[in-house]
N, C-alpha and C positions, 0 to 999 in steps of 0.2 A: 504494500500500500504506500502511495506517495505521501510523504509527510506534509502537513500544512498547519497554519495557525488559524484560530477561530476568527471569523470575519469581525472587523471592528477592533481587533487587537494586533499588536506588532511586536517583533523582536527589535532590540536596539543593539547594534554592533558597537565596537569600541569607539569609533569616531563619533557616532551619534551620542553615546553615553557621555563622552567627554564634554560635548556641547550641552547636553541636558544637565550635567553636574554644574556647569557654569551658571545655568539658570537657577538651579536649586540653591547654589552657594550665594548668589547675588540676592535672592529673595530672603534667604535665612539671615544673612548679615543685616539686612534692613529690619527684619522682625526683631532681632536681638537688640539693635540700636534703639528701638522704640520700647524696649522693656518687656517683650513677650517671652514666655517660658515654653520649652518644648513639651509636647504630649503626643502619645500614640494610643490608638484604640484598636480593638480587633477588627479584622476584615468582616467577620460574621457578627450579625446582630440578631436578636429575636425579632421576628416579623412584627410582633406587637409593638416593638420600639419604633419601627420604621413606618408602618402604615398610618395613613391619616395625617402625615406631616407635610406632604408635598402636593396636595390636591389630587384629584382623580387621575390627571394625566401622569403625574409622578408615580402614583401607586401602580399604574399599569407597567411602568418601566423598571420596577424592582425585580432583580434576579432572585427567584426563590430557590431554596435548596431542599431537596427531598429528605425526609426524615431517614435516619440510619436504619438499617435492617429491613424488615418487611414493611415498607412504608404504607402499602395498600392492604395489609393483612386484615385489618378490622373494618374495611369498607363494606357497606351493604348496597343493595340495589337502590334503596331510597337515597343514600348518599350520592350515588352516581346520577340519579335523576334530578338532584338539586342544581346541577350545572357546575361549570368549572370554577367560578368564583368562590362558592361555598366549599367546594371540594378541596381547593388549595389549602385552606386553613387546617384541614384534617390530615394532609399528607406532607405539608411543609410548614415547619415552625420557625425556620431561620431564613435569613436572606443576606446577600452581600450588601454592604453599605452603599447608599445612593449618593451621599455627600458626607462631609466631616462635621457639619454643624449639629445634626440631630444626635449622633453618637457623643459629641462634646456635651450637649445638654444632659444626656443620660449620665455621663461621667460626673458632671457638676452636682447633680442631684444625689448621686450615690456617695459623693465625697464632700457634701456641703459643710459638714462640721469641721473638716480639716483644711479647707481652702480659705486663704485670706481674701477678703473682698475689698475692692474689685479684683477679679482674677483675670489675668491676661495670659493667653496661651496661643502658641502657634503649632500647627500640625501639617505635615507634608507626607501624604500617603495616597495610594490609589483608591479610586471609587469605581463603581460599576453601574451601568445603566443599559437596560434592554432596548436600546434605541436602534433605529435602522441606520447602519453605517453609511457615512457619506464623507465628502471632503471636510476635514477638520472636525468630524463628529465620530467619536469612538465609543466602543462599549466598555473599554477599560482605559482610564486616564487618571493622571495625577492631579490633585488639587493641593495648593499651598494656602492654608487658612490662617488668619489671625483674628481672634475675637477678644472682646472685653465684656465680662458679665459682672453684674452687681452694681451698676451705676447707670443713670440715665443722662449723665452729663454730655452735652453736645461737643465738649472738647474731644471726646473719642471719635466722633464723626470727622472733626477737623483734622485729627491726626491721621485718620485713614486717607483723607485727601492728600496729605503730605507724603504718606508712605507710598501711595500709588505713583505719585510723581517721582519719588526717589527710585523706586524699583524700575520703572519704565526708562528713566534717563540713565541709570546705571547699566541697564541691559543694552543701551544704545538705541532704544525705540523712542526717537525724539518726536516723531509725528503721530501723536495719539490724542484722543479726546476722552476725558473722564466726564461721563454724563451723570447727572444727579437729579433726583426727584424726591418726593415724600409721599408715602402711602396715604397720609391724611388728606393730601391734595386730591388724590384719586377718589377717596371717600367723599370729599366735598363736591367733586365733579358729578359723582353718582347722585348726590343730593340735588345738585343744581339742575340735572336733567330729569328729575322726578323718579329716580330709581334708588331710593334710600336703601343702604345695606347691600347693594348689589355690585359693590366695587370689585369683588372677586371675579364675577362674570365679565365685567367691563375690562378688568386688567388682563385677563387671559386673551381677550380679543385684541386690545390695542398694543399689547406687548409684541404682537407680530407685525406691527406697522412697517418696520424697516424691511421685513422679508416679503410681505405680500401686498403692501400699498393700501391707501385709504379705501378704495372701492371694495376690496376683498374684506377689509376689517368691518366695513358697514354691512356687508353681506353676512358675515359671521354674527354680528350683533343682532341682525334681523332673525337669524336662526336661533339665537339665544333668547328671543322674545322681546327685544327692544322695539318700541313702536317708532313710526315715522317722526312723531313729535319728539321722542327721546333723542333720536339720531340728529334731528335738526338742531336741537338745543346743544348738541355736542360739538357742533362745527368749529367754535373758537379753538377747540383743542388742536385742530389740524393746522391752524394759522398762526398761533402764538409763537413768535420767534424773537431773537435779539440777545443782548447780553443777559447774564443772570439777573441783574438789577432791573432791566426792562421787562423781562418775563415775570418777575415777582410783582411788579407794578400792574401789569395786565391782569394777572391772576387775582390780585386784591380787588380789582374792579369787577371782574367777571363772577367771582365767587364770594362777593360781599355778603351774601345771605347765609353763608355756611360757616358756622363757628369752628367746625372741624378743619375745614380748609384754611381758615385764617390761622389756626394753631400750626398747621404744617408750614404755611408761608413764614410765620414767625421763627420756627425752628430752622428753616433753611437760611433765613436772613442772619440769624445768630451764628450758624455754622460758618457761613461765608465770611462773616466779620472776624471770627476766630482764626480762620485760615489767613486772612490779611495780617492779623496781629502776630501770627507765628512766622510771618516773613517769607511766605512762599513766593518765589520769583517767577514771573511769567506763567501764572496758572493756566492750564489747558482744560478749562471747565466749561461745560455746557449744561444749562438747566433745561432738561427735556421733559416736558409735561406728559409726553406719551410713554415715557419709560415706566414700565409697570413691573417687570420681572415676575414671572408667573408663580413663584413659590408663595404658598398661602400664609407663611408665618411672619412675613415682614409687616411692621406696623408703623414705622417712621421713615427715616431716610432710606433711599435706594440708590445704589451705585452700579454703574456699568462702564467698562473701559473698552474702547475699540481702537485698533491701530488703523490709521488712515492710509488709503492707497492700496489696500489689499482686500481681497474678497473673502475674508475670514471673519467669522462672527465675533462676539465679545470674547476678550481674553482675560477678563477679570470682572467680578461682580460681588455685590453684597448688600448689606442693609441693617437696619435696626429692628429687633424683635423684642416685644415687651413681655411675652409670656410663653416662650418656647418651652421652658421647664415646667409649665403648668400641667402639661400632659403627663408628667412623671410625678405629680403630687407636690410640686413646689411652685405655687403661683406667684406672679408679681415680680419675678427676677428679670430685669431688663438687660439686654445686651446688644452689641453691634459688632459686625464682622465684615471681613473682605476675603475673597477667595481668588487666587491666581491660577489659571489653567495652564499648566506647564506645556502640555502638548500643543495647544494652540499658539502659545508664545513661541515655541520652537518653530512651528510652521511659518509664523510671521517673520521671525529672524532669519530663517532659511531662505524664504522667498525674497527678502530684501537684502540678503547677504550681509547681515549685521554681526555675525559671530566674529570676535577678534581671533587672530591667528593663534594666539596662545590657548584658546578654548579647546582646540582639538589636539593640542600637543601632548605626546606621550613620552616615550624614551628619547632622551636628548643625545645619548652617545652609545655606540655599540663597540665593544672591544672584540677585535677579530684576531685570533691566534692561529699560527701555522703549525705549531708543534707543542709538545708537553713542556718544553723549556719556556715558551711564551706564556703558557698557563701560569707558571710560577710568578711571572711578573704581573700578569693580568689580574689574578685573584685578589691580591692586596690592594691594587689600584681600584678594582670594582668596589671594594668595601669603603675605601677613602672617598670615592665619588658619591656613593649613596649617603655616607655620613655627612657630606657637605651639602646634601639636599639636591644633588643632581640625579635625575632619573636615568639609570644606566643599566645595561645588561651585557652579558658575555655570551657570544654565540656558542651554543652548547656542544657542537661537534667540531672536530678538527677538519673542516671542509676546505675546498679550494677557495682562493680569495674571491673569485667572481661570484660564487654562490653566496658568500657572506655579504658582499657588496650589493648583490641583487636583493637579498633579504632586507638590508638597510633601506634601499630605495623603495621596496614594496611597503615597508612600515613608515616611510617618510621620516627616518631618523637623520637628523641634520649632520651629525659627526660620527666618523668611524676612526678608532685608534687601531692601527695595524701593528701587530707585534710578531715579528719573525726573528730568525737567528741574529741578524745584524742589529736589530733593536735591542735584543737581550744583551748582546756583548757591549754595545756602546752606551746603553741606558738612554738613548735618544729615540723616543717613540714617534712613529709617523702618524700625524693627525690629518685626516682627509675631510675637507668640507664638502659634503655631498651635494650642496646647492651650486657652489661655484666650481667645484672640481679641484680647487687648490689644495696643496699638500705641504705640510711643514713639520720640522722635527722639534719635539719638546720633551723635557724630562717628565716623569710621572707627576711630580709636584706641580710643574708648570701646566700640565693638562688639567689638573684639578682647579688651579687658579683661573685658567682661561674659561673653563666651563661654568664656574660659579659666578664669574663677572658678567656673563651674557644676560 
């Protein structure tokens, strides 16, 4: 049988992994600078933990895991007649995590007496979604999350804005837009068009505006039971544009009758003021009233980051949730978080050729010996190089020079130290630059000094 990988998943070779690690390290350094602590949770969660947290669409995308042993042993004809949805709960009690936020909420509740509040954590692990694979849409992908729980201070939102800018700029993604909105504004819009409490339905539809356009959004709203009058009252949503300050002014007027919307507008105004006080230079912010993010647990600020000039969806997103832990018996704990999608960030950086040359660099020098005498010189040199922090390796076989040089070229190793009988006798080793083809003689100590100074 011909081996293959599951659709929507991928292998990562050494060159890809080096670049991915560059992304992980850049994000991790920023999280640590902002005071976040590391955390990991299991890949598997109880389905009771996961279901009901992501809306109906999210629940359908959960990967369920069949119970161990004879998972169908106790099923009856009546169970089978109930249909697949009810049947699932009887044969699958566990699932792969869909995101990192819900497992984090579960962890907080289980450890609430031991955690200092507010609690700041970052988490960098894979998640799984039973989605249809497409360009930049995978079934297994990594998320890098940072969340603060135990405070409703808008300083946290402002710090997320700064973190996003720092991560993007440190990765070399200079042309990006951080979109921001507030779920309370969406609730106020639902009020203003006469559909109080239906912001969830409204949000699911308008969240697709970028992908399907206003006509299809209107069509979906009709299918969801919104009347012609509701849709007519919604029209300002599609036309409000401008700087964040201009958008906020337009919203104040349009949604003057909604106390909830005015609260959302006030929160965004304060957040943007804090960003200014924190000294963010050249903010790449857009206040997008149509930004909804489909997840049902957001209650305040919503964030989404897009790289401009590429046809890849959002590469980061997040928001404020006021009662995520309530489902686990700990109501009223407010939190806010941001998630970076490593796989999409990789695709953006690859498409725009943004990875620095050092990101994919592995072994810096190969020691090539012609005989066992050369080995006696090479082995202590190998240890010295590694002790000095130089990635180095010794070709394991006493092969012909050409074979060893071909290996160095295939691995893109920039330097080769050739050690034959002449080099052993003279103590002058031949150092070959594989990029320029130049070759020079150096002592073992000079080789170490040269390579550590690069």
